[in-house]
LUMVEX-418504 format. One record per residue (C-alpha): z, x, y; residue in one letter. Coordinates in Angstrom, 2 decimals, m for minus. Example, Ala and Ser with C-alpha at 12.3 -4.5 7.8 and 13.67 -1.06 7.14 Angstrom:
<recs>
<rec <7.80 12.30 m4.50> 'a'>
<rec <7.14 13.67 m1.06> 's'>
</recs>
This chain:
<recs>
<rec <m6.88 m21.06 8.23> 'm'>
<rec <m7.46 m18.55 11.01> 'f'>
<rec <m10.52 m17.17 12.79> 't'>
<rec <m9.61 m13.52 13.32> 'g'>
<rec <m9.62 m13.99 17.10> 'i'>
<rec <m6.21 m12.63 18.10> 'v'>
<rec <m4.56 m14.67 20.85> 'q'>
<rec <m2.15 m12.04 22.07> 'g'>
<rec <0.12 m9.07 21.48> 'i'>
<rec <3.81 m9.87 21.14> 'r'>
<rec <7.01 m7.84 20.74> 'k'>
<rec <9.37 m7.87 17.77> 'i'>
<rec <12.86 m8.51 19.12> 's'>
<rec <14.76 m8.24 15.83> 'e'>
<rec <14.25 m7.20 12.20> 'v'>
<rec <16.76 m8.34 9.56> 't'>
<rec <16.87 m7.68 5.82> 'd'>
<rec <17.59 m10.88 3.90> 'i'>
<rec <17.86 m11.78 0.23> 'e'>
<rec <14.40 m11.66 m1.25> 'g'>
<rec <12.67 m10.11 1.75> 'g'>
<rec <12.89 m9.61 5.49> 'r'>
<rec <13.11 m11.73 8.63> 'r'>
<rec <11.20 m11.00 11.82> 'l'>
<rec <12.07 m12.43 15.21> 'r'>
<rec <9.05 m12.29 17.52> 'v'>
<rec <9.03 m13.16 21.22> 'q'>
<rec <5.98 m15.43 21.27> 'l'>
<rec <6.61 m16.92 24.73> 'd'>
<rec <3.66 m19.20 25.61> 'd'>
<rec <2.23 m18.91 22.09> 'l'>
<rec <5.30 m20.78 20.86> 'a'>
<rec <4.40 m23.89 22.88> 'd'>
<rec <4.26 m26.99 20.64> 'n'>
<rec <4.86 m24.84 17.57> 'l'>
<rec <6.71 m26.79 14.89> 'g'>
<rec <9.00 m25.55 12.17> 'q'>
<rec <6.95 m24.58 9.13> 'g'>
<rec <3.80 m23.97 11.19> 'a'>
<rec <1.56 m21.08 10.15> 's'>
<rec <1.13 m18.02 12.36> 'v'>
<rec <m0.78 m14.84 11.54> 'a'>
<rec <1.28 m11.73 12.32> 'v'>
<rec <m0.90 m8.63 11.99> 'n'>
<rec <m3.15 m10.80 9.86> 'g'>
<rec <m0.42 m11.99 7.48> 'v'>
<rec <0.07 m15.75 7.32> 'c'>
<rec <3.76 m16.50 7.90> 'l'>
<rec <5.69 m19.74 8.34> 's'>
<rec <7.94 m20.33 11.32> 'a'>
<rec <11.47 m20.91 10.03> 'v'>
<rec <13.32 m21.24 13.33> 's'>
<rec <12.61 m21.04 17.05> 'm'>
<rec <14.32 m21.18 20.42> 'e'>
<rec <13.41 m20.32 24.03> 'k'>
<rec <10.09 m18.68 23.20> 'g'>
<rec <11.15 m16.64 20.17> 'w'>
<rec <10.21 m17.52 16.60> 'v'>
<rec <11.60 m16.24 13.30> 'e'>
<rec <9.50 m15.64 10.19> 'f'>
<rec <10.65 m14.84 6.65> 'd'>
<rec <8.55 m12.32 4.71> 'i'>
<rec <8.64 m12.19 0.90> 'i'>
<rec <8.34 m8.98 m1.13> 'h'>
<rec <4.70 m9.65 m2.04> 'e'>
<rec <3.72 m9.61 1.63> 's'>
<rec <5.94 m6.60 2.34> 'l'>
<rec <4.28 m4.64 m0.48> 'n'>
<rec <0.71 m5.54 0.46> 'r'>
<rec <0.97 m5.20 4.23> 's'>
<rec <2.38 m3.03 7.00> 'n'>
<rec <4.96 m5.67 7.96> 'l'>
<rec <7.61 m3.87 5.92> 'g'>
<rec <7.24 m0.84 8.19> 'r'>
<rec <7.80 m2.70 11.43> 'l'>
<rec <10.94 m2.17 13.47> 'k'>
<rec <12.55 m3.71 16.53> 't'>
<rec <10.47 m3.02 19.63> 'g'>
<rec <7.14 m2.77 17.81> 'd'>
<rec <4.21 m4.92 18.88> 'y'>
<rec <2.09 m7.15 16.63> 'v'>
<rec <m1.13 m9.13 16.82> 'd'>
<rec <m0.61 m12.90 16.89> 'i'>
<rec <m2.93 m15.80 16.06> 'e'>
<rec <m1.84 m19.37 15.53> 'r'>
<rec <m3.48 m21.45 12.80> 'a'>
<rec <m6.64 m23.40 13.59> 'c'>
<rec <m6.66 m27.12 14.21> 's'>
<rec <m9.54 m29.38 13.23> 'f'>
<rec <m12.10 m29.32 16.01> 'g'>
<rec <m11.25 m25.81 17.20> 'd'>
<rec <m14.09 m23.38 17.78> 'e'>
<rec <m14.38 m20.77 15.02> 'v'>
<rec <m15.27 m17.68 17.01> 'g'>
<rec <m14.73 m15.09 14.28> 'g'>
<rec <m14.95 m15.95 10.58> 'h'>
<rec <m12.89 m17.78 7.95> 'h'>
<rec <m9.62 m15.84 7.58> 'v'>
<rec <m6.92 m16.99 5.15> 't'>
<rec <m4.08 m14.73 6.24> 'g'>
<rec <m3.68 m13.49 2.65> 'h'>
<rec <m3.89 m9.72 3.04> 'v'>
<rec <m5.54 m7.94 0.11> 'd'>
<rec <m4.30 m4.42 0.68> 'c'>
<rec <m3.52 m1.76 3.25> 'm'>
<rec <m6.02 0.80 4.45> 'g'>
<rec <m5.46 4.09 6.24> 't'>
<rec <m7.22 5.08 9.44> 'i'>
<rec <m9.12 8.28 8.67> 'n'>
<rec <m10.61 8.90 12.07> 'e'>
<rec <m10.80 7.46 15.56> 'v'>
<rec <m13.95 8.31 17.51> 'r'>
<rec <m13.93 7.63 21.24> 'k'>
<rec <m16.89 7.97 23.58> 't'>
<rec <m17.43 6.56 27.09> 'p'>
<rec <m19.09 3.47 25.61> 'n'>
<rec <m17.65 3.16 22.11> 'n'>
<rec <m14.37 3.11 20.19> 'h'>
<rec <m15.08 3.52 16.47> 'd'>
<rec <m12.57 3.73 13.65> 'i'>
<rec <m13.03 4.81 10.05> 'e'>
<rec <m10.72 3.25 7.47> 'v'>
<rec <m10.10 4.41 3.91> 'q'>
<rec <m9.22 1.98 1.15> 'c'>
<rec <m9.25 1.85 m2.65> 'g'>
<rec <m12.67 2.12 m4.29> 'k'>
<rec <m12.03 m1.15 m6.14> 'e'>
<rec <m12.35 m3.01 m2.83> 'w'>
<rec <m15.66 m1.51 m1.72> 'm'>
<rec <m17.72 m4.06 m3.67> 'a'>
<rec <m16.67 m6.65 m1.08> 'y'>
<rec <m18.08 m4.71 1.86> 'l'>
<rec <m21.64 m4.62 3.15> 'i'>
<rec <m23.03 m3.29 6.45> 'p'>
<rec <m22.95 m6.07 9.08> 'k'>
<rec <m20.53 m8.02 6.89> 'g'>
<rec <m17.05 m9.17 7.88> 'w'>
<rec <m13.70 m7.44 7.53> 'i'>
<rec <m10.31 m8.46 8.92> 't'>
<rec <m8.12 m5.58 10.14> 'i'>
<rec <m4.57 m6.48 11.23> 'd'>
<rec <m5.79 m10.05 11.70> 'g'>
<rec <m8.85 m9.09 13.78> 'i'>
<rec <m12.30 m10.30 12.74> 's'>
<rec <m14.61 m7.27 12.86> 'l'>
<rec <m18.11 m6.31 11.77> 't'>
<rec <m18.60 m3.53 9.22> 'v'>
<rec <m20.82 m0.80 10.65> 'v'>
<rec <m21.10 1.70 7.82> 'd'>
<rec <m19.64 2.21 4.33> 'i'>
<rec <m19.00 5.13 1.97> 'g'>
<rec <m17.47 5.57 m1.49> 'd'>
<rec <m13.95 4.67 m0.34> 'd'>
<rec <m14.23 4.09 3.41> 'w'>
<rec <m15.87 1.93 6.02> 'f'>
<rec <m16.23 2.06 9.79> 's'>
<rec <m16.20 m0.53 12.55> 't'>
<rec <m16.53 m0.56 16.33> 's'>
<rec <m14.11 m2.14 18.79> 'l'>
<rec <m15.38 m3.85 21.92> 'i'>
<rec <m13.38 m3.68 25.19> 'p'>
<rec <m12.01 m7.22 24.66> 'e'>
<rec <m10.60 m6.21 21.26> 't'>
<rec <m9.06 m3.07 22.73> 'l'>
<rec <m7.37 m5.13 25.44> 'e'>
<rec <m6.17 m8.08 23.36> 'q'>
<rec <m4.98 m6.29 20.18> 't'>
<rec <m2.92 m3.30 19.11> 'i'>
<rec <m5.70 m1.79 16.99> 'l'>
<rec <m7.03 0.38 19.80> 'g'>
<rec <m3.61 2.04 20.11> 'q'>
<rec <m3.51 3.15 16.48> 'k'>
<rec <m4.26 6.73 15.46> 'i'>
<rec <m5.44 8.54 12.34> 'a'>
<rec <m2.97 8.27 9.49> 'g'>
<rec <m1.63 4.84 10.40> 'e'>
<rec <m1.85 1.92 7.98> 'n'>
<rec <m3.68 m1.32 8.71> 'v'>
<rec <m3.79 m4.65 6.89> 'n'>
<rec <m7.12 m5.53 5.27> 'l'>
<rec <m8.41 m8.94 4.25> 'e'>
<rec <m11.89 m8.97 2.75> 'f'>
<rec <m14.26 m11.88 3.31> 'd'>
<rec <m13.24 m14.73 1.01> 'h'>
<rec <m16.78 m15.95 0.32> 'i'>
<rec <m17.95 m12.45 m0.60> 't'>
<rec <m15.00 m12.05 m3.00> 'k'>
<rec <m15.82 m15.34 m4.73> 'v'>
<rec <m19.48 m14.38 m5.18> 'i'>
<rec <m18.76 m10.86 m6.46> 'v'>
<rec <m15.99 m11.95 m8.83> 'q'>
<rec <m18.09 m14.82 m10.20> 't'>
<rec <m21.05 m12.53 m10.88> 'i'>
<rec <m18.81 m9.93 m12.55> 'n'>
<rec <m17.24 m12.62 m14.72> 'r'>
<rec <m20.62 m14.01 m15.79> 'm'>
<rec <m22.42 m10.70 m16.37> 'l'>
<rec <m21.10 m10.10 m19.93> 'p'>
<rec <m22.21 m13.59 m20.98> 'e'>
<rec <m25.63 m13.14 m19.37> 'i'>
<rec <m26.00 m9.72 m20.99> 'k'>
<rec <m25.20 m11.16 m24.43> 'd'>
<rec <m27.76 m13.94 m23.97> 'k'>
<rec <m30.44 m11.46 m22.87> 'v'>
<rec <m29.74 m9.18 m25.85> 'l'>
<rec <m29.80 m12.14 m28.23> 's'>
<rec <m33.11 m13.23 m26.78> 'g'>
<rec <m34.58 m9.74 m27.16> 'm'>
<rec <m33.46 m9.58 m30.78> 'k'>
<rec <m35.03 m12.99 m31.45> 'a'>
<rec <m38.32 m11.88 m29.88> 'm'>
<rec <m38.38 m8.71 m32.00> 'k'>
<rec <m37.74 m10.77 m35.14> 'l'>
<rec <m40.57 m13.19 m34.25> 'i'>
<rec <m42.97 m10.30 m33.62> 'k'>
<rec <m41.95 m8.64 m36.88> 'k'>
<rec <m42.55 m11.84 m38.88> 'n'>
<rec <m45.92 m12.40 m37.20> 'n'>
<rec <m46.95 m8.82 m38.05> 'w'>
<rec <m46.10 m9.36 m41.71> 'r'>
<rec <m48.31 m12.45 m41.78> 'k'>
</recs>
């Protein structure tokens, strides 16, 4: 579990193609302190397991599923990524419940900068829009953010100065891809309702038919 509060930006020191996926070596430095092998770390919002470590760097293996759903497959040596280590029991949850299981990639449509605001508009597939509501949560590249506005296939959010300083999102421009994870609780609610609707509809229709039959019989009497 993660909170969407990125702890730092770190540099990729090596990218290696391996059988079944890809391996990233990231220079975590102080964020590697007391990190054990197999520990979970969110890299641009994708939950990865540490497979080896030494002198501040940590290696992560990425399977094809994660490469296909996220922007990790497009990273190269020298790129920077957002890092958050997994929560421990008792930690403050400053953002929202983030699983690290990225749903899809979105594309930045527009970046709007004013003296007091830094807004971005992100496009994603229409099938994901049911999970977004104004003032709801969205995770972009591992960052817990509030949805400001939504359209048919896009949404917007605003970045505060702290987010601009502590993450790479403020450096991204229109046309770049970002990792999106939609709020888990919202997904459960929407999917449960959609699954139950046909059954509810059938029961309502059956009830209406029964009422019509009762009325018809009473009229005949």
